[in-house]
C-alpha positions in Angstrom: 4.3 -17.7 31.2 0.6 -18.4 31.5 -2.1 -15.8 31.1 -4.3 -16.4 34.1 -7.8 -14.9 33.9 -8.6 -12.6 36.8 -12.4 -12.5 36.6 -14.5 -13.4 39.6 -15.6 -16.8 38.4 -12.1 -18.1 37.8 -10.7 -16.6 41.0 -13.5 -18.4 42.9 -12.7 -21.6 41.1 -9.0 -21.2 42.0 -10.0 -20.7 45.7 -12.2 -23.8 45.5 -9.4 -25.8 44.0 -7.0 -24.8 46.8 -9.7 -25.9 49.3 -10.3 -29.2 47.6 -6.5 -29.9 47.6 -6.3 -29.1 51.4 -9.4 -31.3 51.9 -7.7 -34.3 50.2 -4.4 -33.9 51.9 -5.8 -33.4 55.4 -8.5 -36.0 55.1 -5.9 -38.6 53.9 -3.9 -37.9 57.0 -6.8 -38.3 59.3 -8.0 -41.5 57.7 -4.5 -42.9 57.7 -4.5 -42.5 61.5 -7.7 -44.5 61.9 -6.3 -48.0 62.8 -9.7 -49.6 62.6 -9.7 -49.5 58.8 -8.4 -52.2 56.6 -4.8 -52.0 55.5 -5.5 -51.9 51.8 -7.9 -49.0 52.2 -5.5 -47.1 54.4 -2.7 -47.6 51.9 -4.9 -46.5 49.0 -6.0 -43.4 50.9 -2.4 -42.6 51.8 -1.3 -42.9 48.2 -4.1 -40.5 47.2 -3.0 -37.9 49.7 0.7 -38.3 48.7 0.2 -38.0 44.9 -2.6 -35.5 44.5 -0.4 -32.4 44.7 2.5 -33.5 42.5 0.1 -35.1 40.0 -1.8 -31.9 39.7 1.4 -30.0 39.0 2.2 -32.5 36.3 -1.2 -32.0 34.8 -0.6 -28.3 34.7 2.9 -28.6 33.3 2.6 -31.4 30.8 0.6 -29.7 27.9 2.6 -26.5 27.6 5.7 -26.3 25.5 7.3 -24.2 28.2 7.2 -27.0 30.8 6.0 -30.1 29.0 9.4 -31.4 27.8 10.8 -32.4 31.2 7.5 -34.2 32.3 6.5 -35.7 29.0 7.4 -39.2 30.2 5.2 -39.0 33.3 2.0 -37.5 31.9 0.3 -40.8 32.8 0.6 -39.9 36.5 -2.4 -37.6 36.5 -4.9 -40.2 35.1 -3.3 -42.8 37.3 -3.8 -40.6 40.4 -7.5 -40.1 39.5 -7.7 -43.9 39.2 -6.5 -44.2 42.8 -9.1 -41.7 43.9 -11.8 -43.6 42.1 -10.7 -46.9 43.7 -10.7 -45.3 47.1 -14.2 -43.9 46.8 -15.3 -47.3 45.4 -14.1 -49.1 48.4 -15.8 -46.5 50.6 -19.1 -47.3 48.9 -18.8 -51.1 48.8 -17.7 -51.4 52.4 -20.2 -48.8 53.6 -17.5 -46.7 55.4 -19.7 -43.6 55.0 -23.3 -43.0 54.1 -24.1 -43.5 50.5 -25.6 -40.0 50.2 -22.0 -38.8 50.5 -19.9 -41.6 49.0 -21.9 -42.3 45.8 -21.8 -38.7 44.5 -18.0 -38.6 45.2 -17.5 -41.9 43.4 -19.4 -40.7 40.4 -17.5 -37.4 40.4 -14.1 -39.2 40.6 -15.0 -41.8 38.0 -16.0 -39.2 35.4 -12.9 -37.1 36.1 -10.8 -40.3 35.6 -12.5 -41.1 32.3 -12.1 -37.5 31.1 -8.3 -37.6 32.0 -7.9 -41.0 30.3 -9.5 -39.6 27.2 -7.3 -36.5 27.3 -4.2 -38.8 27.7 -5.4 -40.8 24.7 -5.3 -37.8 22.5 -1.5 -37.8 22.9 -1.0 -41.5 22.3 -3.9 -42.6 20.0 -4.4 -40.3 17.1 -7.5 -42.2 15.9 -9.2 -42.5 19.3 -13.0 -43.0 18.8 -15.5 -40.2 19.3 -17.2 -42.3 22.1 -14.0 -41.9 24.2 -13.0 -38.4 23.2 -16.6 -37.2 23.8 -16.0 -37.7 27.5 -13.3 -35.0 27.6 -15.4 -32.8 25.2 -18.3 -33.0 27.7 -15.9 -32.3 30.6 -14.5 -29.3 28.8 -18.0 -28.0 28.0 -19.0 -28.1 31.7 -15.7 -26.4 32.6 -16.7 -23.7 30.2 -19.4 -22.6 32.6 -16.5 -21.1 34.7 -13.7 -20.6 32.1 -15.8 -19.7 29.1 -14.1 -20.4 25.8 -10.6 -20.6 27.4 -11.6 -24.0 28.8 -11.0 -25.4 25.2 -7.4 -24.3 25.0 -5.9 -23.1 28.3 -3.2 -25.3 29.9 -4.2 -24.3 33.4 -7.7 -25.8 33.4 -7.3 -28.7 35.8 -10.0 -30.1 38.1 -9.1 -31.9 41.4 -10.8 -35.1 42.7 -12.4 -35.6 46.0 -11.3 -38.0 48.7 -14.2 -40.0 50.2 -14.4 -39.5 54.0 -14.2 -42.9 55.7 -15.2 -42.0 59.3 -18.3 -40.4 60.9 -18.5 -36.7 61.0 -18.0 -35.4 64.6 -19.1 -31.8 64.2 -22.1 -30.1 62.6 -19.7 -28.1 60.4 -18.2 -31.3 59.1 -21.6 -32.7 58.2 -22.6 -29.5 56.4 -19.3 -29.4 54.5 -19.7 -33.1 53.4 -23.2 -32.5 52.3 -22.2 -29.4 50.3 -19.4 -31.3 48.5 -21.8 -34.2 47.8 -24.4 -31.8 46.3 -21.7 -30.1 44.2 -20.3 -33.5 43.0 -23.9 -34.6 42.1 -24.6 -31.4 40.1 -21.3 -31.6 38.3 -21.7 -35.3 37.4 -25.3 -34.8 36.1 -24.1 -31.8 33.9 -21.3 -33.9 32.5 -23.6 -36.8 31.7 -26.0 -34.5 30.1 -23.3 -33.0 27.9 -21.8 -36.4 26.9 -24.0 -36.9 23.8 -23.2 -33.4 22.6 -19.5 -34.1 23.2 -19.6 -37.2 21.0 -21.3 -35.3 18.3 -18.8 -32.4 18.6 -15.9 -34.8 18.0 -17.7 -36.7 15.2 -18.5 -33.5 13.1 -14.9 -32.8 12.3 -14.7 -35.6 9.8 -17.3 -33.9 7.6 -14.9 -31.0 7.1 -12.8 -33.0 4.7 -15.6 -34.3 2.5 -14.8 -31.7 -0.2 -11.4 -32.1 -2.0 -8.8 -29.5 -2.8 -9.5 -27.4 -5.9 -6.7 -26.5 -8.2 -5.5 -22.9 -8.2 -3.8 -22.6 -11.5 -2.4 -19.2 -10.7 -0.8 -20.5 -7.5 -2.4 -17.7 -5.5 -3.3 -19.7 -2.3 -0.4 -19.4 0.2 0.0 -21.5 3.3 1.5 -20.0 6.4 1.9 -20.7 10.1 1.8 -18.7 13.3 5.0 -19.0 15.3 6.0 -18.1 18.8 3.7 -17.4 21.8 2.1 -14.0 22.3 5.2 -11.8 22.6 5.5 -9.9 25.8 9.2 -9.2 25.2 12.0 -10.5 22.9 11.1 -13.7 21.1 12.2 -16.7 23.3 15.2 -18.5 21.9 13.7 -21.9 22.7 10.5 -21.1 20.8 12.4 -19.9 17.8 14.5 -23.1 17.8 11.2 -25.1 17.9 9.0 -23.1 15.5 11.3 -22.1 12.6 12.3 -25.6 11.7 8.7 -26.6 11.8 7.8 -23.8 9.4 10.7 -24.9 7.2 9.5 -28.5 7.1 6.0 -27.3 6.1 7.5 -25.2 3.3 5.7 -22.0 4.2 6.8 -18.6 3.2 4.2 -16.8 5.4 4.9 -16.3 9.1 2.5 -14.8 11.6 3.2 -13.4 15.1 1.1 -11.8 17.8 2.7 -8.9 19.7 1.2 -7.6 23.0 1.7 -4.1 24.4 4.4 -5.4 26.7 6.2 -6.7 23.6 6.5 -3.4 21.8 9.6 -2.1 23.4 12.6 -1.2 21.2 14.6 -4.2 22.4 11.7 -6.7 21.8 10.8 -5.5 18.3 14.4 -5.2 17.2 15.0 -8.8 18.4 11.9 -10.0 16.5 13.0 -8.2 13.3 16.5 -9.7 13.6 15.3 -13.2 14.3 13.1 -13.2 11.2 15.4 -11.2 8.9 16.9 -14.4 7.2 13.4 -15.6 6.4 12.3 -12.3 5.0 15.4 -12.0 2.9 14.3 -15.3 1.4 11.0 -13.8 0.2 8.9 -14.8 3.3 6.1 -12.5 4.2 5.4 -11.4 7.8 2.0 -10.9 9.5 2.0 -9.0 12.8 -1.2 -9.0 14.8 -1.5 -6.6 17.8 -2.8 -8.4 20.8 -3.8 -7.3 24.3 -2.0 -6.7 27.5 -2.7 -7.4 31.2 -3.4 -3.7 31.8 -5.7 -3.1 28.8 -9.0 -3.5 30.6 -8.0 -0.9 33.2 -6.7 1.4 30.5 -9.9 1.2 28.5 -12.1 1.8 31.6 -9.9 4.8 32.6 -10.0 6.5 29.2 -11.1 5.1 25.9 -9.4 7.9 24.0 -6.1 7.4 25.9 -6.4 3.7 25.2 -6.8 4.3 21.5 -3.7 6.5 21.5 -1.8 3.8 23.4 -2.7 1.2 20.7 -1.8 3.7 17.9 1.6 4.0 19.6 1.9 0.2 19.2 1.2 0.5 15.5 3.8 3.2 15.1 6.5 1.2 16.9 5.7 -2.0 15.0 5.7 -0.3 11.6 9.0 1.5 12.2 11.0 -1.4 13.6 9.4 -4.6 12.2 7.9 -3.3 8.9 5.4 -6.1 8.5 3.9 -7.1 5.2 0.5 -7.4 6.8 -0.7 -5.6 10.0 -3.7 -6.6 12.0 -4.4 -3.7 14.3 -6.4 -5.8 16.7 -6.4 -9.5 17.0 -10.0 -10.9 17.1 -11.6 -7.7 18.6 -15.0 -9.3 19.1 -13.6 -12.6 20.4 -10.6 -11.8 22.5 -11.5 -8.2 22.9 -14.5 -8.6 25.2 -12.6 -11.1 27.4 -9.4 -9.1 27.8 -10.5 -5.5 27.3 -14.2 -5.3 27.9 -17.3 -4.4 26.0 -15.8 -2.0 23.5 -18.4 -0.3 21.2 -18.3 -1.1 17.5 -17.9 2.5 16.6 -14.7 2.7 18.7 -13.1 -0.2 16.9 -14.0 1.3 13.5 -12.4 4.6 14.5 -9.3 2.9 15.8 -8.9 0.8 12.7 -9.3 3.8 10.5 -6.6 5.7 12.3 -4.3 2.7 12.6 -4.6 1.9 8.9 -3.9 5.5 7.9 -0.8 5.5 10.1 0.5 2.2 8.8 0.0 3.3 5.2 1.8 6.6 5.9 4.8 4.8 7.5 5.0 2.0 4.9 2.6 2.1 1.9 3.4 -1.5 1.0 2.0 -2.9 4.2 -1.6 -4.2 3.9 -3.9 -3.6 6.8 -6.4 -6.3 7.8 -9.6 -6.3 9.8 -9.9 -9.4 12.0 -13.2 -11.4 11.9 -13.6 -14.3 14.4 -16.7 -14.4 16.5 -19.3 -14.2 13.6 -21.8 -12.4 15.8 -23.9 -9.4 14.8 -21.1 -7.0 15.8 -18.6 -9.0 13.6 -21.1 -8.9 10.7 -21.4 -5.1 10.9 -17.6 -4.8 11.3 -17.1 -6.9 8.2 -19.6 -4.9 6.2 -17.8 -1.7 7.3 -14.3 -3.0 6.6 -15.3 -4.3 3.1 -16.5 -0.8 2.1 -13.8 1.4 3.6 -10.8 2.1 1.5 -8.2 2.1 4.3 -8.7 -1.7 5.0 -6.9 -3.8 2.4 -7.6 -7.4 3.7 -10.3 -9.3 5.4 -8.7 -11.6 8.0 -10.8 -14.6 9.0 -10.4 -16.9 12.0 -11.9 -20.3 12.1 -11.8 -22.2 15.4 -14.3 -24.7 16.9 -16.6 -23.8 19.7 -17.7 -26.4 22.3 -19.9 -27.9 19.5 -16.9 -29.0 17.5 -16.3 -29.1 13.8 -19.9 -28.3 13.0 -19.3 -24.7 14.3 -16.4 -24.3 11.8 -18.5 -25.5 8.9 -21.3 -23.1 10.0 -18.9 -20.1 10.1 -17.5 -21.0 6.7 -21.0 -21.0 5.2 -21.5 -17.5 6.8 -18.3 -16.2 5.2 -19.2 -17.7 1.8 -22.4 -15.6 1.9 -20.5 -12.5 3.1 -17.9 -12.7 0.3 -20.5 -12.5 -2.4 -19.9 -9.2 -4.2 -16.9 -8.4 -2.0 -13.8 -7.6 -4.2 -11.3 -7.4 -1.4 -8.9 -10.3 -0.8 -9.5 -12.5 2.2 -7.0 -14.4 4.3 -7.7 -17.1 6.8 -5.5 -15.4 9.3 -5.8 -18.3 11.8 -7.3 -21.8 11.6 -7.0 -23.8 14.8 -8.5 -26.8 16.6 -7.9 -28.1 20.1 -6.3 -31.6 20.0 -6.4 -32.1 23.7 -10.2 -31.8 23.7 -11.3 -33.2 20.3 -8.3 -35.3 19.4 -5.5 -34.9 16.9 -7.6 -36.4 14.0 -10.0 -33.5 14.6 -7.2 -31.0 14.4 -6.1 -32.6 11.1 -9.6 -32.5 9.7 -10.2 -28.9 10.8 -7.0 -27.6 9.2 -7.1 -29.7 6.0 -10.8 -29.0 5.6 -10.3 -25.3 5.9 -7.4 -25.4 3.4 -9.7 -27.2 1.0 -12.5 -24.7 1.6 -10.1 -21.8 0.9 -9.0 -23.4 -2.3 -12.6 -23.3 -3.6 -13.0 -19.6 -2.7 -11.3 -17.3 -5.3 -11.2 -14.4 -2.9 -9.2 -16.4 -0.3 -5.5 -16.1 -1.0 -3.8 -17.4 2.2 -4.4 -19.8 5.0 -2.4 -19.4 8.3 -2.2 -22.3 10.7 -2.4 -21.4 14.3 0.0 -22.3 15.6 3.4 -24.0 15.6 3.5 -25.0 19.2 1.5 -25.4 22.4 2.3 -22.2 24.3 -0.4 -20.0 25.9 -3.0 -21.9 23.7 -3.0 -25.6 23.3 -3.6 -25.7 19.6 -0.2 -26.3 18.1 1.1 -28.5 15.3 3.9 -29.7 17.7 3.3 -31.3 21.0 5.0 -30.1 24.2 7.4 -33.1 24.0 8.6 -32.0 20.6 6.6 -34.6 18.6 4.8 -33.4 15.4 1.0 -33.9 15.2 -0.4 -35.7 12.2 -1.9 -32.5 10.7 1.6 -31.2 9.9 2.5 -34.0 7.4 -1.0 -33.9 6.0 -0.9 -30.2 5.3 2.6 -30.4 3.8 1.3 -33.0 1.4 -1.7 -30.9 0.6 0.4 -27.8 -0.1 2.7 -29.9 -2.3 -0.3 -31.3 -4.3 -1.6 -27.8 -4.8 1.7 -26.6 -6.1 2.1 -29.6 -8.5 -1.4 -28.9 -9.9 -0.1 -25.6 -11.3 
């Protein structure tokens, strides 16, 4: 269900989270047995110990479409639990139940966690929440990025646990050392988050500027709007995801569907099921884009033998082309963005060789299929890859991805300026193969601005002939047009109106 990173940093974070959870539960039990404390403090501490584990599970389950529906009505439990922890640590400070060198850092840590959780909750209930509030969650996410890297922006499993304030003297040297270590960690984390707060506010504010330029008429009607549906497929398409995503695509009026298939999803059963599920749409003139993603064993396969790994991916191309027959094939989804994280540091020359072989194979099996080179990171490697793909005859399309970094909408605008320079003199058609934002971090208004602004930018670029929204729902990545509880985000209606206006302008 969830693609859990397995690098050393995230594994260490997971171990630390388990330790903090045990600390909270065991400490709550010890404090509750201390009859000398006031009843209100004991009751508050007991509630913290009682709710921290189930509230953390709710926080993990609520954002994802897989599990969010049943817990949609109780998403407030997580910020409420953090409020209890904040109140408990505040009482510990004001009543001097433990030295301020320990209690004050824990109070600051819990307070900032509560404010970030409240801001995140506001993104689901207050579409126009101000940047001053949402900047708190943006700052929190930026600090979490030190461990989770870019996945902190979109992963549903990035949850940080609070700390219970110890309300009795430490009896052993080990206990004193442990408390001091936690206090130092809480202080460092709090200072980092406070330092990131101004940048977080700016990151949220910069999305509005993306919609400063209006849509430009395309008299030939050659700018298509599409949507990515389904999670990354590791088997047959889930029936629940099809039931959610296809009606959304229909309400948007798109005739361009995009899916991502991983190595585990290229079995005969999985591909035949995908082809059958989308056959009615394709019979109604819808076009299908298939991007080849990455599997859990890809890193090990690459390290074992780059040549064998290339043949393995070419086998994926062969299976997809024979059974799904896509209109557009992306041999590697975001090779310089997702590739380094999921496969490793693959040389540029290897990607060029693989794309050449994949394109030739795809054209041999189905000449009508267009093969696209994916550009997403806008680094030096991406620039060189773009220059190569724009010259080589086997690549038919340039596939662009626009997504914000921790710096918000300004990073999307910067990448669009880079692409505008790159396109000068390039005669190949360009597609925005994915445009996404992260509503749980920057807010739903930011998602709306990012998608509408990119659609408007594309309308002003004659070479850009399609824009694909990523994606229909919150699955592995929290960037969908539909919330986990089934509600539509404001961007959906706005983009439907923009598409209709562009059609009427013809």
